[in-house]
ROROVO-144016 format. One record per atom (N, C-alpha, C): atom name; x, y, z. Coordinates in steps of 0.2 Angstrom, whole numbers, m for minus. Layout:
N
<r site="CA" px="X" py="Y" pz="Z"/>
...
END
This chain:
195
<r site="N" px="95" py="96" pz="175"/>
<r site="CA" px="95" py="98" pz="166"/>
<r site="C" px="95" py="101" pz="163"/>
<r site="N" px="94" py="97" pz="158"/>
<r site="CA" px="98" py="103" pz="153"/>
<r site="C" px="93" py="106" pz="144"/>
<r site="N" px="90" py="109" pz="146"/>
<r site="CA" px="86" py="106" pz="139"/>
<r site="C" px="89" py="117" pz="133"/>
<r site="N" px="89" py="115" pz="129"/>
<r site="CA" px="91" py="117" pz="126"/>
<r site="C" px="85" py="120" pz="118"/>
<r site="N" px="82" py="124" pz="117"/>
<r site="CA" px="71" py="126" pz="115"/>
<r site="C" px="78" py="136" pz="108"/>
<r site="N" px="73" py="127" pz="102"/>
<r site="CA" px="80" py="133" pz="97"/>
<r site="C" px="73" py="134" pz="91"/>
<r site="N" px="74" py="140" pz="90"/>
<r site="CA" px="67" py="139" pz="84"/>
<r site="C" px="70" py="135" pz="75"/>
<r site="N" px="77" py="135" pz="79"/>
<r site="CA" px="78" py="133" pz="71"/>
<r site="C" px="87" py="128" pz="74"/>
<r site="N" px="89" py="122" pz="77"/>
<r site="CA" px="94" py="119" pz="79"/>
<r site="C" px="100" py="123" pz="75"/>
<r site="N" px="98" py="120" pz="67"/>
<r site="CA" px="105" py="121" pz="63"/>
<r site="C" px="109" py="125" pz="65"/>
<r site="N" px="106" py="130" pz="65"/>
<r site="CA" px="109" py="138" pz="66"/>
<r site="C" px="109" py="139" pz="71"/>
<r site="N" px="109" py="135" pz="78"/>
<r site="CA" px="112" py="139" pz="85"/>
<r site="C" px="113" py="132" pz="84"/>
<r site="N" px="116" py="127" pz="80"/>
<r site="CA" px="118" py="122" pz="85"/>
<r site="C" px="126" py="123" pz="92"/>
<r site="N" px="131" py="129" pz="85"/>
<r site="CA" px="137" py="131" pz="89"/>
<r site="C" px="137" py="134" pz="95"/>
<r site="N" px="130" py="138" pz="98"/>
<r site="CA" px="129" py="142" pz="103"/>
<r site="C" px="126" py="134" pz="109"/>
<r site="N" px="123" py="129" pz="108"/>
<r site="CA" px="124" py="129" pz="111"/>
<r site="C" px="131" py="124" pz="113"/>
<r site="N" px="137" py="121" pz="110"/>
<r site="CA" px="138" py="118" pz="109"/>
<r site="C" px="144" py="123" pz="112"/>
<r site="N" px="146" py="128" pz="113"/>
<r site="CA" px="151" py="130" pz="116"/>
<r site="C" px="148" py="134" pz="124"/>
<r site="N" px="142" py="134" pz="125"/>
<r site="CA" px="135" py="134" pz="131"/>
<r site="C" px="142" py="126" pz="132"/>
<r site="N" px="137" py="118" pz="133"/>
<r site="CA" px="143" py="116" pz="134"/>
<r site="C" px="150" py="114" pz="138"/>
<r site="N" px="152" py="118" pz="133"/>
<r site="CA" px="159" py="120" pz="135"/>
<r site="C" px="164" py="115" pz="131"/>
<r site="N" px="160" py="111" pz="130"/>
<r site="CA" px="166" py="103" pz="125"/>
<r site="C" px="162" py="103" pz="119"/>
<r site="N" px="166" py="100" pz="114"/>
<r site="CA" px="164" py="98" pz="109"/>
<r site="C" px="160" py="91" pz="111"/>
<r site="N" px="156" py="90" pz="108"/>
<r site="CA" px="151" py="83" pz="105"/>
<r site="C" px="153" py="76" pz="102"/>
<r site="N" px="156" py="78" pz="97"/>
<r site="CA" px="162" py="77" pz="94"/>
<r site="C" px="163" py="63" pz="98"/>
<r site="N" px="162" py="60" pz="96"/>
<r site="CA" px="164" py="54" pz="98"/>
<r site="C" px="151" py="52" pz="101"/>
<r site="N" px="151" py="54" pz="104"/>
<r site="CA" px="144" py="55" pz="106"/>
<r site="C" px="141" py="54" pz="104"/>
<r site="N" px="133" py="48" pz="103"/>
<r site="CA" px="129" py="47" pz="103"/>
<r site="C" px="122" py="52" pz="100"/>
<r site="N" px="123" py="53" pz="95"/>
<r site="CA" px="113" py="57" pz="98"/>
<r site="C" px="105" py="53" pz="93"/>
<r site="N" px="100" py="54" pz="97"/>
<r site="CA" px="95" py="53" pz="93"/>
<r site="C" px="94" py="59" pz="89"/>
<r site="N" px="91" py="59" pz="84"/>
<r site="CA" px="87" py="60" pz="80"/>
<r site="C" px="81" py="62" pz="78"/>
<r site="N" px="75" py="63" pz="80"/>
<r site="CA" px="70" py="60" pz="79"/>
<r site="C" px="67" py="67" pz="72"/>
<r site="N" px="64" py="64" pz="69"/>
<r site="CA" px="63" py="69" pz="63"/>
<r site="C" px="55" py="70" pz="64"/>
<r site="N" px="49" py="67" pz="65"/>
<r site="CA" px="43" py="64" pz="67"/>
<r site="C" px="37" py="71" pz="65"/>
<r site="N" px="41" py="75" pz="69"/>
<r site="CA" px="36" py="83" pz="68"/>
<r site="C" px="35" py="83" pz="58"/>
<r site="N" px="41" py="82" pz="57"/>
<r site="CA" px="43" py="85" pz="49"/>
<r site="C" px="37" py="81" pz="46"/>
<r site="N" px="36" py="76" pz="44"/>
<r site="CA" px="33" py="70" pz="41"/>
<r site="C" px="25" py="73" pz="36"/>
<r site="N" px="20" py="77" pz="40"/>
<r site="CA" px="15" py="80" pz="35"/>
<r site="C" px="19" py="86" pz="32"/>
<r site="N" px="27" py="87" pz="29"/>
<r site="CA" px="27" py="93" pz="26"/>
<r site="C" px="31" py="89" pz="22"/>
<r site="N" px="30" py="92" pz="14"/>
<r site="CA" px="31" py="89" pz="6"/>
<r site="C" px="40" py="89" pz="6"/>
<r site="N" px="41" py="95" pz="9"/>
<r site="CA" px="48" py="96" pz="9"/>
<r site="C" px="53" py="98" pz="14"/>
<r site="N" px="56" py="90" pz="17"/>
<r site="CA" px="59" py="90" pz="21"/>
<r site="C" px="65" py="92" pz="25"/>
<r site="N" px="67" py="96" pz="21"/>
<r site="CA" px="76" py="99" pz="22"/>
<r site="C" px="78" py="99" pz="24"/>
<r site="N" px="74" py="105" pz="30"/>
<r site="CA" px="74" py="108" pz="38"/>
<r site="C" px="75" py="102" pz="38"/>
<r site="N" px="72" py="95" pz="42"/>
<r site="CA" px="71" py="92" pz="45"/>
<r site="C" px="77" py="89" pz="47"/>
<r site="N" px="83" py="87" pz="38"/>
<r site="CA" px="86" py="87" pz="35"/>
<r site="C" px="95" py="87" pz="38"/>
<r site="N" px="89" py="96" pz="38"/>
<r site="CA" px="98" py="100" pz="39"/>
<r site="C" px="102" py="101" pz="53"/>
<r site="N" px="94" py="99" pz="49"/>
<r site="CA" px="94" py="97" pz="56"/>
<r site="C" px="98" py="93" pz="59"/>
<r site="N" px="98" py="85" pz="57"/>
<r site="CA" px="102" py="81" pz="54"/>
<r site="C" px="110" py="85" pz="57"/>
<r site="N" px="112" py="85" pz="52"/>
<r site="CA" px="117" py="88" pz="45"/>
<r site="C" px="121" py="89" pz="51"/>
<r site="N" px="116" py="93" pz="55"/>
<r site="CA" px="119" py="100" pz="62"/>
<r site="C" px="124" py="93" pz="65"/>
<r site="N" px="122" py="91" pz="69"/>
<r site="CA" px="123" py="86" pz="75"/>
<r site="C" px="133" py="79" pz="72"/>
<r site="N" px="129" py="82" pz="68"/>
<r site="CA" px="131" py="76" pz="59"/>
<r site="C" px="140" py="76" pz="61"/>
<r site="N" px="136" py="85" pz="58"/>
<r site="CA" px="147" py="89" pz="58"/>
<r site="C" px="147" py="90" pz="64"/>
<r site="N" px="144" py="89" pz="68"/>
<r site="CA" px="150" py="90" pz="76"/>
<r site="C" px="152" py="84" pz="79"/>
<r site="N" px="154" py="78" pz="74"/>
<r site="CA" px="155" py="71" pz="76"/>
<r site="C" px="149" py="66" pz="77"/>
<r site="N" px="144" py="69" pz="77"/>
<r site="CA" px="140" py="64" pz="83"/>
<r site="C" px="138" py="59" pz="80"/>
<r site="N" px="137" py="55" pz="82"/>
<r site="CA" px="139" py="48" pz="80"/>
<r site="C" px="130" py="51" pz="80"/>
<r site="N" px="126" py="49" pz="73"/>
<r site="CA" px="119" py="48" pz="75"/>
<r site="C" px="113" py="41" pz="73"/>
<r site="N" px="110" py="42" pz="81"/>
<r site="CA" px="105" py="35" pz="80"/>
<r site="C" px="99" py="35" pz="79"/>
<r site="N" px="100" py="29" pz="73"/>
<r site="CA" px="90" py="29" pz="69"/>
<r site="C" px="88" py="22" pz="71"/>
<r site="N" px="87" py="21" pz="79"/>
<r site="CA" px="86" py="12" pz="80"/>
<r site="C" px="79" py="13" pz="85"/>
<r site="N" px="81" py="7" pz="85"/>
<r site="CA" px="76" py="7" pz="92"/>
<r site="C" px="71" py="13" pz="96"/>
<r site="N" px="66" py="21" pz="99"/>
<r site="CA" px="68" py="25" pz="102"/>
<r site="C" px="67" py="22" pz="110"/>
<r site="N" px="64" py="19" pz="111"/>
<r site="CA" px="66" py="17" pz="118"/>
<r site="C" px="76" py="15" pz="121"/>
<r site="N" px="76" py="8" pz="117"/>
<r site="CA" px="86" py="5" pz="116"/>
<r site="C" px="88" py="13" pz="114"/>
<r site="N" px="83" py="17" pz="109"/>
<r site="CA" px="91" py="26" pz="108"/>
<r site="C" px="93" py="25" pz="112"/>
<r site="N" px="89" py="25" pz="116"/>
<r site="CA" px="87" py="34" pz="122"/>
<r site="C" px="91" py="33" pz="127"/>
<r site="N" px="92" py="22" pz="131"/>
<r site="CA" px="96" py="21" pz="137"/>
<r site="C" px="104" py="26" pz="134"/>
<r site="N" px="105" py="22" pz="127"/>
<r site="CA" px="112" py="22" pz="120"/>
<r site="C" px="116" py="32" pz="119"/>
<r site="N" px="109" py="35" pz="121"/>
<r site="CA" px="111" py="43" pz="121"/>
<r site="C" px="113" py="46" pz="123"/>
<r site="N" px="118" py="52" pz="121"/>
<r site="CA" px="121" py="58" pz="127"/>
<r site="C" px="114" py="63" pz="125"/>
<r site="N" px="114" py="63" pz="118"/>
<r site="CA" px="108" py="73" pz="117"/>
<r site="C" px="104" py="66" pz="110"/>
<r site="N" px="97" py="72" pz="111"/>
<r site="CA" px="92" py="70" pz="105"/>
<r site="C" px="91" py="77" pz="106"/>
<r site="N" px="86" py="76" pz="100"/>
<r site="CA" px="87" py="82" pz="93"/>
<r site="C" px="81" py="79" pz="92"/>
<r site="N" px="77" py="83" pz="93"/>
<r site="CA" px="67" py="82" pz="91"/>
<r site="C" px="67" py="89" pz="86"/>
<r site="N" px="67" py="84" pz="77"/>
<r site="CA" px="68" py="91" pz="74"/>
<r site="C" px="60" py="92" pz="70"/>
<r site="N" px="60" py="100" pz="70"/>
<r site="CA" px="53" py="105" pz="69"/>
<r site="C" px="46" py="102" pz="65"/>
<r site="N" px="43" py="104" pz="62"/>
<r site="CA" px="35" py="100" pz="61"/>
<r site="C" px="32" py="102" pz="61"/>
<r site="N" px="24" py="103" pz="63"/>
<r site="CA" px="20" py="100" pz="65"/>
<r site="C" px="19" py="102" pz="73"/>
<r site="N" px="16" py="102" pz="73"/>
<r site="CA" px="21" py="103" pz="84"/>
<r site="C" px="12" py="100" pz="86"/>
<r site="N" px="6" py="99" pz="86"/>
<r site="CA" px="2" py="95" pz="83"/>
<r site="C" px="1" py="83" pz="82"/>
<r site="N" px="5" py="85" pz="78"/>
<r site="CA" px="7" py="78" pz="74"/>
<r site="C" px="13" py="74" pz="79"/>
<r site="N" px="18" py="82" pz="80"/>
<r site="CA" px="21" py="77" pz="86"/>
<r site="C" px="20" py="75" pz="91"/>
<r site="N" px="18" py="79" pz="96"/>
<r site="CA" px="14" py="76" pz="103"/>
<r site="C" px="9" py="71" pz="100"/>
<r site="N" px="5" py="73" pz="97"/>
<r site="CA" px="0" py="63" pz="94"/>
<r site="C" px="1" py="60" pz="97"/>
<r site="N" px="10" py="60" pz="91"/>
<r site="CA" px="12" py="54" pz="92"/>
<r site="C" px="20" py="53" pz="96"/>
<r site="N" px="20" py="59" pz="98"/>
<r site="CA" px="25" py="59" pz="106"/>
<r site="C" px="19" py="56" pz="111"/>
<r site="N" px="12" py="55" pz="112"/>
<r site="CA" px="6" py="53" pz="116"/>
<r site="C" px="8" py="41" pz="113"/>
<r site="N" px="7" py="42" pz="107"/>
<r site="CA" px="5" py="36" pz="104"/>
<r site="C" px="9" py="32" pz="106"/>
<r site="N" px="16" py="32" pz="105"/>
<r site="CA" px="22" py="30" pz="102"/>
<r site="C" px="25" py="27" pz="113"/>
<r site="N" px="22" py="33" pz="116"/>
<r site="CA" px="22" py="32" pz="123"/>
<r site="C" px="32" py="38" pz="123"/>
<r site="N" px="32" py="38" pz="120"/>
<r site="CA" px="40" py="44" pz="116"/>
<r site="C" px="40" py="49" pz="123"/>
<r site="N" px="35" py="52" pz="121"/>
<r site="CA" px="38" py="61" pz="127"/>
<r site="C" px="40" py="58" pz="133"/>
<r site="N" px="32" py="53" pz="138"/>
<r site="CA" px="40" py="49" pz="145"/>
<r site="C" px="44" py="45" pz="142"/>
<r site="N" px="48" py="44" pz="138"/>
<r site="CA" px="55" py="41" pz="139"/>
<r site="C" px="58" py="47" pz="138"/>
<r site="N" px="58" py="54" pz="133"/>
<r site="CA" px="58" py="58" pz="135"/>
<r site="C" px="62" py="63" pz="142"/>
<r site="N" px="55" py="63" pz="143"/>
<r site="CA" px="57" py="67" pz="146"/>
<r site="C" px="61" py="64" pz="154"/>
<r site="N" px="60" py="56" pz="155"/>
<r site="CA" px="65" py="48" pz="159"/>
<r site="C" px="72" py="53" pz="157"/>
<r site="N" px="70" py="52" pz="149"/>
<r site="CA" px="81" py="52" pz="150"/>
<r site="C" px="85" py="61" pz="150"/>
<r site="N" px="76" py="65" pz="151"/>
<r site="CA" px="79" py="73" pz="153"/>
<r site="C" px="83" py="75" pz="160"/>
<r site="N" px="77" py="67" pz="162"/>
<r site="CA" px="77" py="69" pz="171"/>
<r site="C" px="84" py="67" pz="173"/>
<r site="N" px="85" py="62" pz="170"/>
<r site="CA" px="91" py="58" pz="171"/>
<r site="C" px="100" py="61" pz="168"/>
<r site="N" px="97" py="68" pz="166"/>
<r site="CA" px="107" py="69" pz="163"/>
<r site="C" px="105" py="71" pz="156"/>
<r site="N" px="101" py="67" pz="154"/>
<r site="CA" px="105" py="69" pz="146"/>
<r site="C" px="100" py="77" pz="143"/>
<r site="N" px="104" py="78" pz="138"/>
<r site="CA" px="105" py="84" pz="133"/>
<r site="C" px="98" py="85" pz="128"/>
<r site="N" px="96" py="87" pz="127"/>
<r site="CA" px="90" py="87" pz="124"/>
<r site="C" px="90" py="93" pz="121"/>
<r site="N" px="89" py="95" pz="115"/>
<r site="CA" px="89" py="98" pz="107"/>
<r site="C" px="82" py="100" pz="108"/>
<r site="N" px="80" py="104" pz="106"/>
<r site="CA" px="75" py="107" pz="101"/>
<r site="C" px="73" py="110" pz="95"/>
<r site="N" px="70" py="104" pz="90"/>
<r site="CA" px="68" py="111" pz="86"/>
<r site="C" px="60" py="115" pz="85"/>
<r site="N" px="62" py="120" pz="84"/>
<r site="CA" px="53" py="124" pz="84"/>
<r site="C" px="52" py="119" pz="88"/>
<r site="N" px="46" py="116" pz="83"/>
<r site="CA" px="39" py="107" pz="85"/>
<r site="C" px="42" py="106" pz="92"/>
<r site="N" px="49" py="103" pz="93"/>
<r site="CA" px="51" py="99" pz="95"/>
<r site="C" px="54" py="102" pz="101"/>
<r site="N" px="54" py="113" pz="100"/>
<r site="CA" px="55" py="116" pz="105"/>
<r site="C" px="46" py="117" pz="111"/>
<r site="N" px="43" py="117" pz="108"/>
<r site="CA" px="34" py="118" pz="111"/>
<r site="C" px="34" py="112" pz="116"/>
<r site="N" px="34" py="108" pz="110"/>
<r site="CA" px="31" py="102" pz="116"/>
<r site="C" px="37" py="100" pz="121"/>
<r site="N" px="40" py="104" pz="124"/>
<r site="CA" px="43" py="102" pz="130"/>
<r site="C" px="38" py="108" pz="135"/>
<r site="N" px="37" py="109" pz="132"/>
<r site="CA" px="33" py="117" pz="136"/>
<r site="C" px="30" py="113" pz="142"/>
<r site="N" px="25" py="118" pz="147"/>
<r site="CA" px="19" py="116" pz="147"/>
<r site="C" px="13" py="114" pz="143"/>
<r site="N" px="11" py="118" pz="139"/>
<r site="CA" px="6" py="119" pz="136"/>
<r site="C" px="7" py="120" pz="127"/>
<r site="N" px="6" py="119" pz="121"/>
<r site="CA" px="7" py="119" pz="116"/>
<r site="C" px="m1" py="121" pz="109"/>
<r site="N" px="m4" py="127" pz="116"/>
<r site="CA" px="m8" py="128" pz="114"/>
<r site="C" px="m8" py="133" pz="111"/>
<r site="N" px="m2" py="139" pz="109"/>
<r site="CA" px="0" py="143" pz="107"/>
<r site="C" px="2" py="141" pz="94"/>
<r site="N" px="3" py="137" pz="99"/>
<r site="CA" px="7" py="134" pz="93"/>
<r site="C" px="m3" py="133" pz="85"/>
<r site="N" px="m6" py="133" pz="89"/>
<r site="CA" px="m13" py="136" pz="89"/>
<r site="C" px="m16" py="141" pz="81"/>
<r site="N" px="m9" py="147" pz="81"/>
<r site="CA" px="m7" py="150" pz="75"/>
<r site="C" px="m2" py="151" pz="71"/>
<r site="N" px="1" py="145" pz="68"/>
<r site="CA" px="7" py="145" pz="67"/>
<r site="C" px="2" py="136" pz="65"/>
<r site="N" px="3" py="129" pz="67"/>
<r site="CA" px="3" py="124" pz="66"/>
<r site="C" px="m6" py="124" pz="66"/>
<r site="N" px="m6" py="115" pz="63"/>
<r site="CA" px="m13" py="115" pz="57"/>
<r site="C" px="m14" py="106" pz="65"/>
<r site="N" px="m20" py="108" pz="69"/>
<r site="CA" px="m23" py="104" pz="73"/>
<r site="C" px="m26" py="97" pz="71"/>
<r site="N" px="m32" py="101" pz="67"/>
<r site="CA" px="m33" py="95" pz="64"/>
<r site="C" px="m25" py="87" pz="61"/>
<r site="N" px="m24" py="88" pz="60"/>
<r site="CA" px="m19" py="84" pz="60"/>
<r site="C" px="m15" py="81" pz="67"/>
<r site="N" px="m18" py="81" pz="73"/>
<r site="CA" px="m19" py="78" pz="79"/>
<r site="C" px="m27" py="77" pz="80"/>
<r site="N" px="m33" py="74" pz="73"/>
<r site="CA" px="m39" py="73" pz="77"/>
<r site="C" px="m39" py="70" pz="82"/>
<r site="N" px="m37" py="65" pz="87"/>
<r site="CA" px="m38" py="63" pz="94"/>
<r site="C" px="m33" py="63" pz="99"/>
<r site="N" px="m30" py="71" pz="99"/>
<r site="CA" px="m24" py="74" pz="102"/>
<r site="C" px="m29" py="75" pz="106"/>
<r site="N" px="m31" py="73" pz="116"/>
<r site="CA" px="m35" py="72" pz="122"/>
<r site="C" px="m35" py="79" pz="119"/>
<r site="N" px="m31" py="84" pz="124"/>
<r site="CA" px="m28" py="91" pz="125"/>
<r site="C" px="m21" py="93" pz="124"/>
<r site="N" px="m22" py="99" pz="126"/>
<r site="CA" px="m14" py="104" pz="124"/>
<r site="C" px="m10" py="103" pz="126"/>
<r site="N" px="m7" py="98" pz="132"/>
<r site="CA" px="m2" py="97" pz="136"/>
<r site="C" px="2" py="99" pz="135"/>
<r site="N" px="7" py="101" pz="132"/>
<r site="CA" px="16" py="96" pz="131"/>
<r site="C" px="17" py="91" pz="137"/>
<r site="N" px="26" py="91" pz="136"/>
<r site="CA" px="28" py="86" pz="141"/>
<r site="C" px="29" py="89" pz="149"/>
<r site="N" px="29" py="96" pz="146"/>
<r site="CA" px="29" py="97" pz="155"/>
<r site="C" px="39" py="98" pz="159"/>
<r site="N" px="41" py="101" pz="154"/>
<r site="CA" px="48" py="99" pz="157"/>
<r site="C" px="53" py="110" pz="156"/>
<r site="N" px="48" py="112" pz="153"/>
<r site="CA" px="48" py="119" pz="153"/>
<r site="C" px="42" py="121" pz="156"/>
<r site="N" px="42" py="127" pz="161"/>
<r site="CA" px="36" py="128" pz="162"/>
<r site="C" px="30" py="133" pz="160"/>
<r site="N" px="37" py="135" pz="154"/>
<r site="CA" px="33" py="142" pz="152"/>
<r site="C" px="32" py="141" pz="143"/>
<r site="N" px="33" py="144" pz="141"/>
<r site="CA" px="33" py="146" pz="132"/>
<r site="C" px="35" py="148" pz="128"/>
<r site="N" px="39" py="144" pz="122"/>
<r site="CA" px="43" py="146" pz="118"/>
<r site="C" px="38" py="148" pz="113"/>
<r site="N" px="41" py="154" pz="106"/>
<r site="CA" px="38" py="155" pz="99"/>
<r site="C" px="43" py="155" pz="96"/>
<r site="N" px="46" py="151" pz="92"/>
<r site="CA" px="46" py="150" pz="86"/>
<r site="C" px="49" py="156" pz="78"/>
<r site="N" px="53" py="155" pz="81"/>
<r site="CA" px="56" py="163" pz="74"/>
<r site="C" px="49" py="167" pz="71"/>
<r site="N" px="54" py="168" pz="80"/>
<r site="CA" px="52" py="177" pz="81"/>
<r site="C" px="53" py="182" pz="77"/>
<r site="N" px="57" py="181" pz="71"/>
<r site="CA" px="61" py="186" pz="67"/>
<r site="C" px="55" py="187" pz="59"/>
<r site="N" px="50" py="181" pz="61"/>
<r site="CA" px="48" py="183" pz="54"/>
<r site="C" px="43" py="188" pz="54"/>
<r site="N" px="43" py="193" pz="50"/>
<r site="CA" px="36" py="198" pz="48"/>
<r site="C" px="29" py="194" pz="47"/>
<r site="N" px="29" py="190" pz="45"/>
<r site="CA" px="20" py="183" pz="42"/>
<r site="C" px="18" py="183" pz="50"/>
<r site="N" px="20" py="180" pz="54"/>
<r site="CA" px="21" py="179" pz="62"/>
<r site="C" px="19" py="184" pz="67"/>
<r site="N" px="21" py="188" pz="65"/>
<r site="CA" px="20" py="196" pz="71"/>
<r site="C" px="15" py="197" pz="72"/>
<r site="N" px="9" py="195" pz="72"/>
<r site="CA" px="4" py="200" pz="72"/>
<r site="C" px="m1" py="192" pz="75"/>
<r site="N" px="1" py="185" pz="74"/>
<r site="CA" px="m2" py="181" pz="76"/>
<r site="C" px="2" py="180" pz="85"/>
<r site="N" px="11" py="179" pz="83"/>
<r site="CA" px="16" py="182" pz="91"/>
<r site="C" px="11" py="185" pz="97"/>
<r site="N" px="9" py="195" pz="92"/>
<r site="CA" px="5" py="194" pz="99"/>
<r site="C" px="m2" py="190" pz="99"/>
<r site="N" px="m8" py="187" pz="95"/>
<r site="CA" px="m12" py="186" pz="98"/>
<r site="C" px="m10" py="179" pz="104"/>
<r site="N" px="m4" py="177" pz="99"/>
<r site="CA" px="m2" py="169" pz="104"/>
<r site="C" px="1" py="172" pz="113"/>
<r site="N" px="1" py="177" pz="113"/>
<r site="CA" px="5" py="181" pz="117"/>
<r site="C" px="2" py="182" pz="124"/>
<r site="N" px="m4" py="187" pz="123"/>
<r site="CA" px="m10" py="189" pz="123"/>
<r site="C" px="m13" py="185" pz="127"/>
<r site="N" px="m12" py="180" pz="123"/>
<r site="CA" px="m17" py="174" pz="125"/>
<r site="C" px="m14" py="169" pz="130"/>
<r site="N" px="m8" py="168" pz="129"/>
<r site="CA" px="m7" py="162" pz="134"/>
<r site="C" px="m2" py="168" pz="141"/>
<r site="N" px="m1" py="171" pz="142"/>
<r site="CA" px="m1" py="179" pz="145"/>
<r site="C" px="m5" py="179" pz="151"/>
<r site="N" px="m15" py="181" pz="148"/>
<r site="CA" px="m19" py="180" pz="154"/>
<r site="C" px="m22" py="173" pz="156"/>
<r site="N" px="m17" py="169" pz="153"/>
<r site="CA" px="m16" py="160" pz="156"/>
<r site="C" px="m12" py="162" pz="160"/>
<r site="N" px="m7" py="164" pz="162"/>
<r site="CA" px="m3" py="162" pz="170"/>
<r site="C" px="5" py="161" pz="166"/>
<r site="N" px="6" py="159" pz="156"/>
<r site="CA" px="13" py="160" pz="156"/>
<r site="C" px="16" py="161" pz="155"/>
<r site="N" px="23" py="164" pz="154"/>
<r site="CA" px="27" py="169" pz="153"/>
<r site="C" px="32" py="168" pz="145"/>
<r site="N" px="28" py="173" pz="138"/>
<r site="CA" px="32" py="169" pz="132"/>
<r site="C" px="41" py="171" pz="132"/>
<r site="N" px="41" py="167" pz="130"/>
<r site="CA" px="48" py="169" pz="127"/>
<r site="C" px="49" py="168" pz="122"/>
<r site="N" px="47" py="173" pz="117"/>
<r site="CA" px="46" py="174" pz="106"/>
<r site="C" px="55" py="173" pz="105"/>
<r site="N" px="55" py="167" pz="101"/>
<r site="CA" px="66" py="167" pz="95"/>
<r site="C" px="65" py="166" pz="91"/>
<r site="N" px="70" py="170" pz="89"/>
<r site="CA" px="72" py="170" pz="80"/>
<r site="C" px="76" py="167" pz="82"/>
<r site="N" px="78" py="164" pz="74"/>
<r site="CA" px="80" py="156" pz="70"/>
<r site="C" px="89" py="158" pz="75"/>
<r site="N" px="88" py="165" pz="76"/>
<r site="CA" px="97" py="162" pz="75"/>
<r site="C" px="96" py="165" pz="84"/>
<r site="N" px="92" py="160" pz="90"/>
<r site="CA" px="94" py="160" pz="98"/>
<r site="C" px="90" py="155" pz="98"/>
<r site="N" px="92" py="152" pz="105"/>
<r site="CA" px="92" py="145" pz="108"/>
<r site="C" px="87" py="148" pz="116"/>
<r site="N" px="86" py="143" pz="117"/>
<r site="CA" px="84" py="147" pz="127"/>
<r site="C" px="90" py="140" pz="128"/>
<r site="N" px="90" py="140" pz="132"/>
<r site="CA" px="93" py="134" pz="137"/>
<r site="C" px="92" py="137" pz="145"/>
<r site="N" px="88" py="129" pz="147"/>
<r site="CA" px="84" py="130" pz="156"/>
<r site="C" px="88" py="124" pz="157"/>
<r site="N" px="87" py="124" pz="164"/>
<r site="CA" px="96" py="118" pz="170"/>
<r site="C" px="90" py="116" pz="173"/>
<r site="N" px="84" py="118" pz="172"/>
<r site="CA" px="78" py="114" pz="178"/>
<r site="C" px="76" py="124" pz="181"/>
<r site="N" px="82" py="130" pz="184"/>
<r site="CA" px="79" py="136" pz="188"/>
<r site="C" px="80" py="139" pz="185"/>
<r site="N" px="86" py="140" pz="182"/>
<r site="CA" px="88" py="144" pz="175"/>
<r site="C" px="88" py="145" pz="171"/>
<r site="N" px="83" py="155" pz="166"/>
<r site="CA" px="84" py="152" pz="160"/>
<r site="C" px="87" py="157" pz="155"/>
<r site="N" px="91" py="156" pz="151"/>
<r site="CA" px="97" py="160" pz="147"/>
<r site="C" px="95" py="162" pz="142"/>
<r site="N" px="95" py="165" pz="136"/>
<r site="CA" px="93" py="166" pz="129"/>
<r site="C" px="104" py="166" pz="123"/>
<r site="N" px="106" py="164" pz="124"/>
<r site="CA" px="109" py="162" pz="122"/>
<r site="C" px="110" py="164" pz="114"/>
END
């Protein structure tokens, strides 16, 4: 298992490449921009995609199931966590991604793309809009990371919200990892390291 959970993948891609001890040049990567759909300005989503392309990766934009079968790396971009989780469930993409990770694929999450890997997406209530996913049955994440990350932890406007979310999640038994945009959490199924 190789999870890289970041606030902003564009900023941390070099740390990911370094930690992998090789260059991804020539490898295939699937890019999932879904979480950015509710936003008018999607430039942050495009920046994540460019980060993959600048590393010499072939970025695949085809049917998700076929794409995952061909890919070595998947990057799920940021945006609204609830919107993303709802779309993952509706399309069964969440299960496909879990199998991809289980079979040795490298997963890179950026903001919402990181949060959905956690056991719960509940902490995202402080930052995102649950009304964008009115039919979401619960706040379960994919559960490939047992605890919770909170992205963009260096932004002063989020400090109070991060405190509230952390307190609530700690009471529920979760460890919380606040990450700045320059940090990425690496999880291999056993060990956790902040890069």
